[in-house]
ROKOL-246808 format. One record per residue (C-alpha): residue number from 0; residue in three letters; y, z, x. Coordinates in steps of 0.2 Angstrom, whole numbers, plus 5000, padded with zeros to 4 digits. Example, Ala and Ser with C-alpha at 12.3 -4.5 7.8 and 13.67 -1.06 7.14 Angstrom:
2
[0,Ala,[4978,5039,5062]]
[1,Ser,[4995,5036,5068]]
***
This chain:
625
[0,Met,[5060,4862,4958]]
[1,Ser,[5074,4854,4948]]
[2,Lys,[5092,4860,4948]]
[3,Leu,[5098,4872,4935]]
[4,Ser,[5108,4863,4922]]
[5,Phe,[5120,4877,4919]]
[6,Arg,[5125,4879,4937]]
[7,Pro,[5144,4881,4938]]
[8,Lys,[5154,4871,4951]]
[9,Thr,[5157,4882,4967]]
[10,Ser,[5175,4878,4966]]
[11,Glu,[5176,4886,4948]]
[12,Ile,[5169,4903,4953]]
[13,Pro,[5183,4915,4958]]
[14,Thr,[5182,4926,4975]]
[15,Gln,[5188,4942,4966]]
[16,Pro,[5178,4957,4962]]
[17,Gly,[5169,4956,4945]]
[18,Val,[5154,4957,4934]]
[19,Tyr,[5143,4942,4929]]
[20,Arg,[5130,4940,4915]]
[21,Phe,[5115,4928,4914]]
[22,Leu,[5111,4923,4896]]
[23,Asp,[5097,4914,4888]]
[24,Ala,[5099,4899,4875]]
[25,Ser,[5101,4912,4861]]
[26,Gln,[5115,4921,4870]]
[27,Arg,[5104,4936,4874]]
[28,Val,[5110,4944,4890]]
[29,Leu,[5096,4943,4903]]
[30,Tyr,[5104,4952,4918]]
[31,Val,[5121,4960,4922]]
[32,Gly,[5127,4961,4940]]
[33,Lys,[5142,4966,4949]]
[34,Ala,[5150,4959,4965]]
[35,Lys,[5164,4962,4977]]
[36,Asn,[5166,4943,4979]]
[37,Leu,[5159,4933,4963]]
[38,Lys,[5158,4916,4972]]
[39,Ala,[5148,4923,4987]]
[40,Arg,[5136,4933,4975]]
[41,Leu,[5133,4919,4962]]
[42,Thr,[5131,4905,4974]]
[43,Ser,[5116,4915,4982]]
[44,Tyr,[5107,4912,4965]]
[45,Phe,[5110,4893,4965]]
[46,Gly,[5101,4888,4982]]
[47,Pro,[5084,4880,4982]]
[48,Leu,[5073,4889,4969]]
[49,Glu,[5058,4889,4979]]
[50,Lys,[5067,4900,4992]]
[51,Leu,[5071,4913,4980]]
[52,His,[5060,4928,4975]]
[53,Glu,[5048,4923,4961]]
[54,Arg,[5055,4936,4949]]
[55,Thr,[5073,4929,4952]]
[56,Gln,[5066,4912,4949]]
[57,Arg,[5059,4918,4932]]
[58,Met,[5076,4925,4927]]
[59,Leu,[5085,4909,4932]]
[60,Leu,[5073,4898,4923]]
[61,Ala,[5074,4908,4907]]
[62,Ala,[5093,4908,4908]]
[63,Ala,[5104,4895,4900]]
[64,Asp,[5121,4900,4905]]
[65,Val,[5131,4912,4917]]
[66,Lys,[5147,4920,4913]]
[67,Trp,[5159,4932,4923]]
[68,Thr,[5173,4944,4921]]
[69,Ile,[5186,4947,4935]]
[70,Val,[5192,4965,4938]]
[71,Asp,[5204,4973,4950]]
[72,Thr,[5192,4983,4961]]
[73,Glu,[5174,4986,4965]]
[74,Tyr,[5175,5002,4957]]
[75,Asp,[5181,4994,4940]]
[76,Ala,[5166,4982,4943]]
[77,Leu,[5154,4996,4944]]
[78,Gln,[5160,5005,4928]]
[79,Leu,[5160,4988,4918]]
[80,Glu,[5142,4984,4925]]
[81,Phe,[5136,5001,4919]]
[82,Met,[5144,5000,4902]]
[83,Trp,[5137,4983,4899]]
[84,Ile,[5119,4988,4905]]
[85,Lys,[5120,5002,4892]]
[86,Glu,[5127,4990,4879]]
[87,Phe,[5115,4975,4881]]
[88,Asp,[5100,4983,4889]]
[89,Pro,[5096,4967,4899]]
[90,Pro,[5077,4965,4902]]
[91,Phe,[5079,4960,4920]]
[92,Asn,[5090,4976,4925]]
[93,Val,[5082,4992,4931]]
[94,Arg,[5080,5005,4917]]
[95,Phe,[5071,5020,4922]]
[96,Arg,[5061,5030,4909]]
[97,Asp,[5054,5047,4909]]
[98,Asp,[5035,5048,4913]]
[99,Lys,[5034,5062,4901]]
[100,Ser,[5046,5072,4890]]
[101,Tyr,[5054,5087,4898]]
[102,Pro,[5060,5103,4891]]
[103,Tyr,[5079,5108,4893]]
[104,Leu,[5088,5124,4891]]
[105,Ala,[5103,5120,4879]]
[106,Ile,[5118,5129,4873]]
[107,Ser,[5128,5121,4859]]
[108,Met,[5145,5124,4866]]
[109,Ala,[5154,5113,4853]]
[110,Glu,[5149,5125,4839]]
[111,Asp,[5161,5140,4834]]
[112,Val,[5146,5151,4837]]
[113,Pro,[5136,5143,4851]]
[114,Arg,[5117,5144,4851]]
[115,Ala,[5105,5145,4866]]
[116,Phe,[5088,5136,4863]]
[117,Ile,[5074,5125,4871]]
[118,Thr,[5074,5107,4867]]
[119,Arg,[5066,5090,4873]]
[120,Asn,[5080,5080,4864]]
[121,Arg,[5094,5075,4876]]
[122,Glu,[5105,5066,4863]]
[123,Leu,[5112,5081,4853]]
[124,Arg,[5131,5080,4851]]
[125,Gly,[5141,5094,4859]]
[126,Val,[5127,5102,4869]]
[127,Lys,[5127,5108,4887]]
[128,Tyr,[5110,5105,4895]]
[129,Phe,[5101,5114,4910]]
[130,Gly,[5086,5107,4918]]
[131,Pro,[5074,5098,4915]]
[132,Tyr,[5060,5111,4918]]
[133,Thr,[5042,5107,4921]]
[134,Gln,[5034,5120,4910]]
[135,Ala,[5041,5124,4892]]
[136,Trp,[5033,5142,4893]]
[137,Ala,[5042,5146,4909]]
[138,Ile,[5059,5142,4902]]
[139,Arg,[5055,5151,4886]]
[140,Glu,[5051,5166,4896]]
[141,Thr,[5067,5164,4906]]
[142,Leu,[5078,5163,4891]]
[143,Asp,[5069,5178,4883]]
[144,Thr,[5074,5188,4899]]
[145,Leu,[5092,5181,4900]]
[146,Leu,[5095,5186,4882]]
[147,Lys,[5094,5204,4887]]
[148,Val,[5109,5202,4898]]
[149,Tyr,[5118,5188,4888]]
[150,Pro,[5114,5192,4870]]
[151,Val,[5119,5174,4864]]
[152,Arg,[5114,5168,4846]]
[153,Ser,[5097,5159,4848]]
[154,Cys,[5092,5157,4829]]
[155,Ser,[5093,5141,4819]]
[156,Arg,[5108,5137,4808]]
[157,Gly,[5098,5142,4792]]
[158,Ile,[5093,5159,4798]]
[159,Tyr,[5111,5162,4804]]
[160,Asp,[5119,5157,4788]]
[161,Arg,[5107,5168,4778]]
[162,Ala,[5110,5183,4789]]
[163,Lys,[5129,5180,4786]]
[164,Arg,[5127,5179,4767]]
[165,Gln,[5116,5195,4767]]
[166,Gly,[5127,5204,4779]]
[167,Arg,[5111,5209,4788]]
[168,Pro,[5106,5203,4806]]
[169,Cys,[5089,5198,4811]]
[170,Leu,[5077,5208,4822]]
[171,Leu,[5084,5200,4838]]
[172,Ala,[5100,5210,4836]]
[173,Asp,[5090,5226,4833]]
[174,Ile,[5081,5224,4850]]
[175,Gly,[5096,5219,4860]]
[176,Lys,[5093,5201,4862]]
[177,Cys,[5108,5195,4850]]
[178,Ser,[5125,5201,4849]]
[179,Ala,[5125,5198,4830]]
[180,Pro,[5140,5187,4828]]
[181,Cys,[5133,5183,4810]]
[182,Val,[5139,5201,4805]]
[183,Glu,[5154,5201,4816]]
[184,Arg,[5148,5214,4829]]
[185,Ile,[5156,5202,4841]]
[186,Asp,[5170,5190,4837]]
[187,Lys,[5168,5172,4840]]
[188,Gly,[5179,5171,4855]]
[189,Glu,[5170,5184,4864]]
[190,His,[5153,5177,4859]]
[191,Lys,[5159,5160,4866]]
[192,Ala,[5164,5168,4882]]
[193,Leu,[5147,5176,4883]]
[194,Ala,[5138,5159,4880]]
[195,Lys,[5149,5152,4894]]
[196,Arg,[5143,5166,4906]]
[197,Leu,[5125,5162,4902]]
[198,Gly,[5128,5144,4906]]
[199,Asp,[5137,5148,4922]]
[200,Phe,[5122,5159,4928]]
[201,Val,[5109,5146,4923]]
[202,Ala,[5119,5132,4931]]
[203,Ser,[5122,5141,4948]]
[204,Gly,[5109,5154,4949]]
[205,Ser,[5121,5163,4961]]
[206,Glu,[5119,5180,4968]]
[207,Ala,[5138,5182,4964]]
[208,His,[5133,5187,4946]]
[209,Leu,[5122,5201,4953]]
[210,Thr,[5135,5207,4965]]
[211,Ser,[5148,5208,4951]]
[212,Leu,[5136,5218,4940]]
[213,Lys,[5131,5230,4954]]
[214,Ser,[5150,5234,4957]]
[215,Lys,[5152,5237,4939]]
[216,Met,[5137,5249,4939]]
[217,Gln,[5143,5258,4954]]
[218,Ala,[5160,5260,4946]]
[219,Ala,[5152,5266,4929]]
[220,Ser,[5142,5279,4939]]
[221,Asp,[5157,5285,4949]]
[222,Ser,[5166,5288,4933]]
[223,Glu,[5151,5297,4926]]
[224,Asn,[5148,5284,4912]]
[225,Phe,[5129,5285,4915]]
[226,Glu,[5124,5276,4899]]
[227,Leu,[5134,5261,4904]]
[228,Ala,[5127,5262,4922]]
[229,Ala,[5109,5262,4915]]
[230,His,[5113,5247,4904]]
[231,Leu,[5120,5238,4919]]
[232,Arg,[5105,5243,4930]]
[233,Asp,[5093,5235,4917]]
[234,Asp,[5104,5219,4917]]
[235,Ile,[5103,5218,4936]]
[236,Glu,[5084,5220,4935]]
[237,Ala,[5082,5206,4922]]
[238,Leu,[5093,5194,4932]]
[239,Ser,[5084,5198,4948]]
[240,Lys,[5067,5194,4939]]
[241,Val,[5074,5177,4934]]
[242,Leu,[5080,5173,4952]]
[243,Glu,[5063,5178,4959]]
[244,Lys,[5055,5166,4948]]
[245,Ser,[5065,5152,4955]]
[246,Thr,[5058,5145,4971]]
[247,Val,[5070,5148,4986]]
[248,Val,[5070,5132,4996]]
[249,Leu,[5087,5132,5005]]
[250,Ser,[5094,5146,5015]]
[251,Asp,[5112,5142,5009]]
[252,Gln,[5119,5141,4992]]
[253,Thr,[5117,5123,4990]]
[254,Asn,[5120,5114,4973]]
[255,Ala,[5113,5097,4974]]
[256,Asp,[5100,5085,4967]]
[257,Phe,[5087,5078,4979]]
[258,Ile,[5080,5061,4974]]
[259,Gly,[5063,5054,4981]]
[260,Ile,[5057,5036,4978]]
[261,Ala,[5040,5028,4979]]
[262,Arg,[5036,5010,4975]]
[263,Asp,[5025,4995,4976]]
[264,Glu,[5029,4977,4972]]
[265,Leu,[5028,4979,4953]]
[266,Ser,[5033,4997,4949]]
[267,Ala,[5044,5012,4956]]
[268,Ala,[5044,5030,4953]]
[269,Val,[5057,5043,4957]]
[270,Ser,[5056,5062,4958]]
[271,Ile,[5072,5073,4956]]
[272,Phe,[5073,5091,4962]]
[273,Ile,[5087,5100,4954]]
[274,Val,[5093,5114,4966]]
[275,Arg,[5106,5126,4961]]
[276,Gly,[5111,5141,4972]]
[277,Gly,[5098,5136,4985]]
[278,Arg,[5084,5137,4972]]
[279,Ile,[5074,5124,4963]]
[280,Arg,[5079,5124,4945]]
[281,Gly,[5070,5109,4938]]
[282,Asn,[5060,5094,4943]]
[283,Arg,[5060,5077,4934]]
[284,Ser,[5050,5061,4937]]
[285,Leu,[5055,5044,4931]]
[286,Val,[5046,5027,4932]]
[287,Val,[5051,5009,4930]]
[288,Asp,[5043,4992,4930]]
[289,Leu,[5052,4981,4942]]
[290,Glu,[5058,4964,4936]]
[291,Leu,[5069,4957,4950]]
[292,Asp,[5066,4962,4968]]
[293,Arg,[5075,4978,4972]]
[294,Thr,[5079,4988,4988]]
[295,Asn,[5078,5007,4988]]
[296,Ala,[5097,5007,4990]]
[297,Glu,[5099,4997,4974]]
[298,Leu,[5086,5008,4964]]
[299,Val,[5097,5023,4970]]
[300,Glu,[5112,5015,4962]]
[301,Tyr,[5105,5012,4945]]
[302,Leu,[5096,5029,4945]]
[303,Val,[5113,5038,4948]]
[304,Asn,[5120,5029,4934]]
[305,Gln,[5106,5033,4922]]
[306,Leu,[5105,5052,4928]]
[307,Tyr,[5124,5056,4926]]
[308,Ala,[5132,5043,4914]]
[309,Pro,[5139,5052,4899]]
[310,Leu,[5128,5049,4884]]
[311,Glu,[5136,5043,4868]]
[312,Lys,[5130,5057,4857]]
[313,Ala,[5130,5072,4870]]
[314,Glu,[5137,5079,4885]]
[315,Ala,[5130,5073,4902]]
[316,Val,[5119,5083,4912]]
[317,Glu,[5129,5093,4925]]
[318,Val,[5134,5083,4940]]
[319,Pro,[5131,5093,4956]]
[320,Lys,[5142,5094,4972]]
[321,Gln,[5129,5084,4982]]
[322,Val,[5116,5070,4978]]
[323,Phe,[5104,5068,4992]]
[324,Val,[5095,5051,4992]]
[325,Pro,[5082,5042,5004]]
[326,Asp,[5093,5027,5006]]
[327,Leu,[5112,5025,5004]]
[328,Pro,[5118,5013,4991]]
[329,Ser,[5129,4999,4997]]
[330,Asn,[5144,5004,4986]]
[331,Arg,[5143,5023,4990]]
[332,Ala,[5161,5025,4989]]
[333,Ser,[5163,5018,4972]]
[334,Leu,[5148,5028,4966]]
[335,Glu,[5156,5044,4973]]
[336,Gly,[5172,5040,4964]]
[337,Trp,[5163,5037,4948]]
[338,Leu,[5154,5054,4949]]
[339,Lys,[5170,5063,4954]]
[340,Glu,[5178,5057,4938]]
[341,Ile,[5164,5064,4928]]
[342,Arg,[5162,5080,4937]]
[343,Gly,[5181,5083,4939]]
[344,Ala,[5178,5087,4958]]
[345,Ser,[5172,5078,4973]]
[346,Val,[5154,5073,4974]]
[347,Ala,[5145,5067,4990]]
[348,Ile,[5130,5055,4991]]
[349,Ala,[5121,5057,5008]]
[350,Val,[5104,5055,5017]]
[351,Pro,[5099,5071,5025]]
[352,Gln,[5093,5068,5043]]
[353,Arg,[5085,5085,5048]]
[354,Gly,[5082,5103,5043]]
[355,Glu,[5078,5110,5026]]
[356,Lys,[5086,5096,5016]]
[357,Ala,[5077,5083,5025]]
[358,Ala,[5061,5092,5022]]
[359,Leu,[5065,5093,5003]]
[360,Ile,[5068,5075,5002]]
[361,Asn,[5051,5072,5010]]
[362,Thr,[5043,5083,4996]]
[363,Ala,[5053,5073,4983]]
[364,Asn,[5045,5057,4990]]
[365,Lys,[5028,5064,4989]]
[366,Asn,[5031,5069,4971]]
[367,Ala,[5037,5052,4967]]
[368,Ala,[5021,5044,4975]]
[369,His,[5011,5056,4964]]
[370,Ala,[5021,5051,4949]]
[371,Leu,[5018,5032,4953]]
[372,Gln,[4999,5035,4955]]
[373,Ser,[4998,5044,4939]]
[374,Tyr,[5008,5031,4930]]
[375,Lys,[4996,5017,4936]]
[376,Leu,[4981,5027,4932]]
[377,Lys,[4987,5030,4915]]
[378,Arg,[4991,5012,4912]]
[379,Ser,[4973,5007,4919]]
[380,Ala,[4965,5020,4907]]
[381,Asp,[4974,5013,4892]]
[382,Phe,[4961,5003,4881]]
[383,Ile,[4974,4993,4872]]
[384,Ala,[4982,4988,4889]]
[385,Arg,[4965,4983,4896]]
[386,Ala,[4961,4973,4881]]
[387,Asp,[4978,4964,4882]]
[388,Ala,[4976,4961,4900]]
[389,Leu,[4959,4953,4898]]
[390,Ala,[4965,4942,4884]]
[391,Gly,[4980,4937,4895]]
[392,Ile,[4969,4933,4909]]
[393,Gln,[4958,4922,4898]]
[394,Lys,[4973,4913,4891]]
[395,Gly,[4981,4911,4908]]
[396,Leu,[4966,4904,4917]]
[397,Gly,[4960,4893,4902]]
[398,Met,[4944,4902,4900]]
[399,Asp,[4933,4901,4884]]
[400,Leu,[4930,4919,4883]]
[401,Ala,[4939,4935,4890]]
[402,Pro,[4932,4940,4907]]
[403,Leu,[4922,4955,4902]]
[404,Arg,[4914,4956,4919]]
[405,Ile,[4925,4952,4935]]
[406,Glu,[4918,4952,4952]]
[407,Cys,[4930,4952,4967]]
[408,Phe,[4927,4949,4985]]
[409,Asp,[4936,4953,5001]]
[410,Ile,[4932,4951,5020]]
[411,Ser,[4936,4964,5033]]
[412,His,[4934,4963,5052]]
[413,Leu,[4939,4971,5069]]
[414,Gly,[4947,4958,5079]]
[415,Gly,[4935,4945,5073]]
[416,Thr,[4920,4956,5076]]
[417,Gly,[4909,4967,5064]]
[418,Val,[4913,4956,5049]]
[419,Val,[4910,4965,5033]]
[420,Gly,[4911,4957,5015]]
[421,Ser,[4914,4968,5000]]
[422,Met,[4910,4965,4981]]
[423,Val,[4917,4976,4968]]
[424,Val,[4913,4975,4949]]
[425,Phe,[4925,4978,4934]]
[426,Glu,[4918,4978,4917]]
[427,Asp,[4930,4979,4902]]
[428,Gly,[4944,4982,4914]]
[429,Leu,[4935,4997,4922]]
[430,Pro,[4926,4999,4939]]
[431,Lys,[4907,4999,4939]]
[432,Lys,[4905,5007,4955]]
[433,Asp,[4886,5007,4955]]
[434,His,[4886,4988,4955]]
[435,Tyr,[4897,4987,4971]]
[436,Arg,[4889,4978,4986]]
[437,Arg,[4892,4976,5005]]
[438,Phe,[4888,4961,5015]]
[439,Asn,[4886,4961,5034]]
[440,Leu,[4891,4944,5041]]
[441,Glu,[4890,4935,5058]]
[442,Thr,[4904,4922,5056]]
[443,Gln,[4922,4925,5062]]
[444,Asp,[4930,4912,5051]]
[445,Asp,[4937,4920,5035]]
[446,Thr,[4934,4905,5023]]
[447,Glu,[4916,4903,5030]]
[448,Ser,[4914,4922,5027]]
[449,Ile,[4919,4920,5009]]
[450,Tyr,[4907,4905,5007]]
[451,Gln,[4892,4915,5014]]
[452,Val,[4896,4931,5003]]
[453,Leu,[4897,4921,4987]]
[454,Phe,[4882,4910,4991]]
[455,Arg,[4872,4925,4994]]
[456,Arg,[4878,4934,4979]]
[457,Leu,[4876,4918,4967]]
[458,Lys,[4858,4915,4973]]
[459,Tyr,[4853,4931,4964]]
[460,Leu,[4858,4924,4947]]
[461,Ser,[4843,4912,4948]]
[462,Glu,[4830,4923,4956]]
[463,Glu,[4818,4932,4944]]
[464,Asp,[4815,4947,4956]]
[465,Ala,[4834,4951,4958]]
[466,Ser,[4839,4969,4954]]
[467,Glu,[4845,4971,4936]]
[468,Lys,[4863,4976,4942]]
[469,Phe,[4864,4961,4954]]
[470,Ser,[4857,4948,4941]]
[471,Tyr,[4872,4951,4928]]
[472,Arg,[4882,4935,4926]]
[473,Pro,[4900,4937,4930]]
[474,Ser,[4914,4929,4919]]
[475,Leu,[4926,4928,4933]]
[476,Leu,[4924,4928,4952]]
[477,Leu,[4941,4934,4960]]
[478,Ile,[4944,4932,4979]]
[479,Asp,[4958,4939,4989]]
[480,Gly,[4967,4924,4997]]
[481,Gly,[4974,4907,4993]]
[482,Ile,[4969,4888,4992]]
[483,Pro,[4957,4889,5007]]
[484,Gln,[4947,4903,5000]]
[485,Arg,[4947,4895,4983]]
[486,Asn,[4940,4879,4991]]
[487,Ala,[4926,4890,5000]]
[488,Ala,[4922,4897,4983]]
[489,Lys,[4920,4880,4975]]
[490,Arg,[4908,4875,4989]]
[491,Ala,[4898,4890,4987]]
[492,Leu,[4897,4887,4968]]
[493,Arg,[4892,4869,4971]]
[494,Asp,[4878,4873,4984]]
[495,Ser,[4871,4887,4974]]
[496,Gly,[4869,4876,4959]]
[497,Val,[4877,4889,4947]]
[498,Ala,[4889,4882,4935]]
[499,Gly,[4900,4889,4921]]
[500,Ile,[4909,4903,4931]]
[501,Thr,[4928,4903,4933]]
[502,Val,[4934,4906,4951]]
[503,Ala,[4952,4912,4955]]
[504,Thr,[4960,4918,4970]]
[505,Leu,[4975,4930,4971]]
[506,Ala,[4987,4927,4985]]
[507,Lys,[4997,4942,4992]]
[508,Arg,[5014,4935,4996]]
[509,Leu,[5019,4930,4979]]
[510,Glu,[5004,4936,4969]]
[511,Glu,[5000,4918,4964]]
[512,Val,[4983,4914,4956]]
[513,Tyr,[4974,4898,4961]]
[514,Thr,[4960,4891,4951]]
[515,Thr,[4947,4878,4953]]
[516,Ser,[4955,4866,4940]]
[517,Ser,[4972,4864,4949]]
[518,Asp,[4981,4866,4966]]
[519,Phe,[4996,4872,4956]]
[520,Pro,[4996,4891,4955]]
[521,Val,[4996,4901,4938]]
[522,Ile,[5010,4913,4938]]
[523,Phe,[5008,4929,4928]]
[524,Pro,[5024,4939,4923]]
[525,Arg,[5027,4952,4937]]
[526,Thr,[5026,4967,4925]]
[527,Ser,[5012,4960,4914]]
[528,Glu,[4996,4970,4911]]
[529,Glu,[4985,4955,4916]]
[530,Leu,[4993,4954,4934]]
[531,Phe,[4992,4973,4935]]
[532,Leu,[4973,4972,4932]]
[533,Leu,[4970,4958,4944]]
[534,Gln,[4980,4967,4957]]
[535,Arg,[4970,4983,4954]]
[536,Ile,[4954,4974,4956]]
[537,Arg,[4960,4965,4972]]
[538,Asp,[4966,4981,4980]]
[539,Glu,[4949,4990,4975]]
[540,Ala,[4940,4976,4984]]
[541,His,[4951,4978,4999]]
[542,Arg,[4949,4997,5000]]
[543,Phe,[4930,4995,4998]]
[544,Ala,[4929,4982,5012]]
[545,Ile,[4940,4993,5024]]
[546,Thr,[4928,5008,5020]]
[547,Ala,[4913,4997,5024]]
[548,Gln,[4920,4991,5040]]
[549,Arg,[4925,5009,5046]]
[550,Ser,[4908,5015,5042]]
[551,Lys,[4900,5001,5052]]
[552,Arg,[4912,5005,5067]]
[553,Ser,[4908,5023,5067]]
[554,Lys,[4889,5020,5067]]
[555,Gly,[4892,5008,5082]]
[556,Ile,[4902,5020,5092]]
[557,Ala,[4890,5034,5089]]
[558,Ser,[4876,5023,5095]]
[559,Thr,[4886,5020,5111]]
[560,Leu,[4890,5038,5114]]
[561,Leu,[4871,5044,5111]]
[562,Glu,[4867,5034,5127]]
[563,Val,[4876,5047,5138]]
[564,Pro,[4863,5060,5145]]
[565,Gly,[4865,5077,5137]]
[566,Leu,[4876,5071,5122]]
[567,Gly,[4867,5074,5106]]
[568,Glu,[4872,5069,5088]]
[569,Arg,[4881,5086,5085]]
[570,Lys,[4892,5083,5100]]
[571,Val,[4895,5065,5096]]
[572,Arg,[4901,5070,5079]]
[573,Leu,[4913,5083,5087]]
[574,Leu,[4920,5069,5098]]
[575,Leu,[4923,5057,5084]]
[576,Arg,[4931,5070,5073]]
[577,Lys,[4943,5074,5087]]
[578,Phe,[4947,5057,5094]]
[579,Gly,[4941,5044,5081]]
[580,Ser,[4937,5029,5093]]
[581,Leu,[4931,5025,5110]]
[582,Lys,[4948,5019,5115]]
[583,Arg,[4955,5036,5112]]
[584,Ile,[4941,5045,5121]]
[585,Arg,[4944,5034,5136]]
[586,Leu,[4962,5039,5136]]
[587,Ala,[4958,5057,5135]]
[588,Ser,[4957,5068,5151]]
[589,Ala,[4940,5076,5155]]
[590,Glu,[4950,5093,5152]]
[591,Glu,[4954,5088,5134]]
[592,Ile,[4936,5083,5131]]
[593,Ala,[4929,5099,5138]]
[594,Thr,[4940,5109,5126]]
[595,Leu,[4927,5104,5112]]
[596,Pro,[4914,5118,5108]]
[597,Gly,[4898,5115,5118]]
[598,Leu,[4905,5102,5130]]
[599,Ser,[4906,5108,5148]]
[600,Met,[4918,5100,5161]]
[601,Gln,[4902,5092,5170]]
[602,Leu,[4897,5084,5153]]
[603,Ala,[4915,5078,5150]]
[604,Glu,[4916,5070,5167]]
[605,Gln,[4899,5061,5163]]
[606,Ile,[4907,5054,5147]]
[607,Lys,[4922,5048,5156]]
[608,Lys,[4912,5039,5170]]
[609,Phe,[4900,5031,5157]]
[610,Leu,[4915,5024,5147]]
[611,Glu,[4923,5018,5163]]
[612,Asp,[4907,5008,5166]]
[613,Phe,[4905,5003,5148]]
[614,Pro,[4913,4986,5143]]
[615,Gln,[4928,4988,5133]]
[616,Gly,[4928,4980,5115]]
[617,Pro,[4938,4981,5099]]
[618,Ala,[4930,4997,5094]]
[619,Gly,[4946,5007,5094]]
[620,Asp,[4955,4994,5084]]
[621,Thr,[4961,4995,5066]]
[622,Pro,[4951,4985,5053]]
[623,Lys,[4958,4969,5047]]
[624,Asp,[4956,4960,5031]]
***
């Protein structure tokens, strides 16, 4: 590849901390990054292009200039980087987005008479937010209960102004869920303090609030103020119900956010558990399409910025005392300093190693994996996205028509034995599972296996007695592999006499697509719908091949075990369910085998003796593709 024309001289780049920007020909900012040493960081971009990650190559080829700004410290670089990412919104920087809209409990503390309400809008000025919460009905129910204890105004501005003009409060005041500041039953200062106590309870969920109320109730009872004591008792019961609804996850009074991450090569998802007072107060999921190659540590850095950076029009969501993450960011100290400045007190970023906190991080990781899967399923189910993907594949591969029927092929084997080929079919971008096929093969060579599978499949196109499903003509044959697999497919097309079908291979390493027309790969954008669809089809062929291989292996193991005298099909199923392979049965002791229902020690010893005499093979190995 040719050198980048805008590359600065190495001697010109400073060695101080700073922030750099890559810009395109129209001066649009493509990427913002920071560095402790600008020279060391920027020179890493200007080595041989072919040695860089493909996504980094695309960013550099789109750029026309690079500029940098020197700062005093790494902390200053962190702040400037975050500010410019927010200002320029560069396409190659990580920007997480909510996988859905979440409800928050909000208190408008900037108003003279604060209001408590539920909202999904996080950009309101002067509002304190709590959450997010997964269910709107749950937080509405919680707020309804809390208003009995903290009767803060919850009506809209219009209703409040009308009640103030008429000098008559609304129904909420009559039922004890509003202190009626509109008619001055409580002055503004007291009402604001009441709203603050409501916010403190929601933020901490601490038992301290209950302890304080219990002390007041006891004092009221001792002084024979039974009416006040009864009122405080009702408040204690209401707050106890609210705390019971919050899942207790930690034995201590932890105030922390737990962040889990799941990812593949193109996308990432995070799940954040908001824990206050040892209880889960909310859960939020975010997703991002990855442009440049990112480590989990780098994703954590950008996520922390997005979660806690003060918004332009609103107050930031509360910064907790601790943030637990799966991987520590490299600039942990700078991030902690930045969070301390926002919170006004120290903040620790840590990776929990054991106990309850480590278990909760694992739960967050599982939720992130589910969010990623849901995001991908949602994308694949989108008709417009599928249509765009098929049109993009047509254009990228130079096809006359969009590939409405795509057949994808993959090979799986066990150490060169039990070779199985798979064929999956996608029509209009969706799987056609009743058209899937499996092929048993004898050859151990991958390219020869591809040739055999394609030749056997293509011959059905010219046979009159072929099944209706198998005689449909595909628009595109997609093979998992690179140039060798592409060449085998070309040979199969030539020998079968079938023409007019486009062949493409998808290589795993850089997701390059090779076609029959050129030895140079077609590179689809990493976050494009067309590459997403091709990957999904390739992964489905791989899954189907592995499933076929495992099925074939299980049948072979069962046939072997049925040769043992006294061992029937039911007992063979028990053995396979327990141990999974001949290799693991060999490694098990006779005592372990005899623990299965219906297997005596004598039969267990017969099984062990039979397997000792039986020649060992790859039956316990893992399938390969």
